[in-house]
N, C-alpha and C positions, 0 to 999 in steps of 0.2 A: 528342520525345516518339518510340516506336517503337511500331509495330505491326505485328502477322500480318500476310500475304497469300498467297495460292495463286492458282496460275492451270491451270484444267483444262479438260482439252476434252470437251464433253459432246455426248451422243446418237451415239457412237464409241467403238469398241475400240481404236482406234489413235490414236497422236501425230499430229496436224497434220492430223487429218480431225476431223468436226462444227463444234460451236461452241465458240469460247472462253469463259470467262469467270473474272473476278476476282471472288476472296472475301473478305474482312476481317473478322473476328470481332471485335466490341466488347465493351470492359466497359460501357460508354455512349456514348450516340449523340453525333455530332460533330458540329461546325454542318454546316447544311445546304450551304451553299457551297463547305465542304471536301470533301463527298462530292460534291460535284457536279463541283471542279476534279478530283479523283482521278478521278473518270470519263473526263473530258476529258483528263486526264494517261495515261491509259491506253490511249485511243483504241479498247476495245475494245465489239464490242456493248453489254455490260453488267457496270457493278461491283457487286457484291453485297453490303451490309451486313448484318450479324445482331448483334440483341443481345436478352437475357434478358427479360422479362417476367414475372413471375410464374410460372406453369406452363409457358408454354411462351415461343418466339422471336419477335421480329418481325424480318421480313425486309423490306429497300426496294432497288428495283434503278436504278443510273444509268446512262444510256447518254451519251457523248458530252458531250451538247447537254440533256438532261430527264430527269426522277426518272419512271419509268412505272407503270403499275398492275398491270402482271403480267408476267414474265417466267417461262417454262419452263427454258429452258438452265440460266438462272444458278441457278434453283432444286435443278436435279438436282447440278449442280455442286458446290452448299452442301452438298447431302447427302451426298455424296462425299467431302468435307471432313470432315463431322462421324464419317463412320464409320471414315473409315480417318485423321484426323489428331488429332481432338478427343476422343479416347475416348469415343466416344456407342456403347452399346450396346441401347436400347430399339430393340423392331420397329417402332418408328414417330417419325416427327418431325413434329410443328405445329407451323406457322412462321402468325402473324398478319400480313395484310398488306392493302395498298389495297385487293386485291380477298377481301378476309374471309380466314378461317381456310384452309389450305392443309395438304394432308397427303401426306409421302413416306415409302414403306417400302423397304429392303432385298430384293430377291425373290432372290439371288444377287451372289456376288461380285463387286463393279464394274456388277450391274446394278441399277438404281433404278426407282420406278414412282410417280410424280404422280398425287394426287388431285386433281386441280383441275374448279370449275364448269364445266358446262357452256354455250355461247356462242350464241345463237340469231340467225338470218340472217333478215335482211327484204329482199326484193325492192327495186333501186333503177331507177326509173322517168327520173328526173332526173338523168343519170350526167354528173357533172362533165366537160368538154371536156379536161382533162388527163391524163382516165385515160386513154384511145384512144391521145391524143397523144402522150402520154409512153410509151406500150407500142409503141405505132406495131401496132395491131391494129385491125381494124374490128371490128363491135358482136357481144360474146358477151353473154350470162346475169351480172349484175352484180347481188352483195348489198353489205349492209352487218351488219358486227358491231358489238359495243360499241366497238372499237378501230378495226379496218379494214375498207378496200373488199374483197370478195373477186370475183372471175372466174373464171368454169368456160371453160376452153378445151375444143379438139377433142380433144388427143392430147398425150402425155409429150413428144413429138418438140417440139410447137410452145410449149411451157413449156421446156425447155431452150433453143431459137434464141431467146429473146428478148433484145433487146439495147435496153435502156431506157432513155431519156434522164432521167436524175434530177435535175436540174435543171427541167423541166417537173414531175414527180411532185410534187418541193418543195411545190411551190403548195399541194396537198391539203389541206383541212382534216379529217387524220386522222392516226393514225400510221402507215398507209402504206398497200398494196395487198400482197394476198395473190393469186398466181395458181395454180391447181390442175388438175386431170385425172385423168381415170381413166390409171390405171400399165401398164407394158408389161410388169416385173416384182416390181410391188407392186400393192395395189387402187389406192393414188391415188399422186398425186404432187407438189408444189410448189414454186415459188420466192416469197419476201418482199424486198419493196422499202421500205424506210422512211425514204427520203431526210426528209420530213418531221421524222424524228426523230433525224437525225444519222447514219443507218445508210442508205445505199447500197443495198447488199444483205446481209440477214441468213444467215448458213450454214445454221442450223437455227435453228428459231423453234415452242415446246414452245406457247406461250399461243396460235397459229395453229390449232394442233390441237385448240382447243377447241371452235372454228367447223366446219372441215371433218371431223372424225369425226361428229358428227351427219348432216353434210350427207349424205357417204359411204356412211353406215349407212343411210341412208333411198332412196339412189338405188342401191344394190349387195345390199339386205335382208340383212345382218348386221351384227351388234355388234360382234365382231374384226375388226379390220382391221391392216394392214402398209401403213408409208406410209415414203416416201425424199422428201428435201429435194433438188431437185436440183441444188444451188448446187456451186461449182467443189469444196470441201471436203467435200459429200456428208453427210446425219445418216439415221440409222435408227431408225426409231418403230416400237412396237407401240402399237397404240390400242385401246381397250375402252369404249363407250358403256354406261354402267347408269346408267338413269334419268334424272336430270338433273346426272350426272358424267361427267367423261371421265377414264380412267386411260392415262398416257402413258408406256411403260416404254422407258428406251434405259440404255446401257452409259456411263463416263465413265474418263476417265485422268488424271492428275496432271500436270501440266507443268511448275509452279515452284513453290517454295515460296522467301520472301524476307521482307524488312519493309519497310514506310513508315518515311521519316524525317521526321516533320512537327515544324514548329516553331511552336506552339500557346502 
């Protein structure tokens, strides 16, 4: 059995930047064990599978070790493949997912906007020891989103200087840890560490911006913000808070086209 596969660098306008994702369009679903094995074989932050269901598409995302409920960069990568490789011509794509209906529109050539639900943050008073120990920092404000812990640091320099102990962080009962601060060349910056989900540092995390955008919107008193995820590969995102939704825009470039060979 042969299946098409594409690899895309998302939230960047150049190859080898942003966050790479694999995209596999399906006529019908593969067994979950096979999709998880492909996620492990690709060893990318996410491998995405899409299948048509009625008048929309269903999307699923697999890290090397688990299926996740929401992934921004891989959804943006999937939209890029729809428009550049699969002949999709409508203004908007609607995906059904474990996080509900998600929408993606094309703003310009190679630029796309995700329409995701905003995620609420709740202050954490009983902070797990593994967070400060794993990040090797002193106490700072800690919040919890639907998926992750979020820490607000003092500066972009502090975010960039972090050298986490991923083994310690892997013990957390969460998808992972987001660290953020006010940016020097953007409204805010971040890094994302997800060792509990099989990813030490995610290069660019669209879904993390569904909680950071409302937070920084309130802090900076503005609804349109520019963000940089200051990983080694770096990612650039334009974020907008619209009531209970977050619009996240970014670029994408195709890196690879190929085929899976499966013995099913």
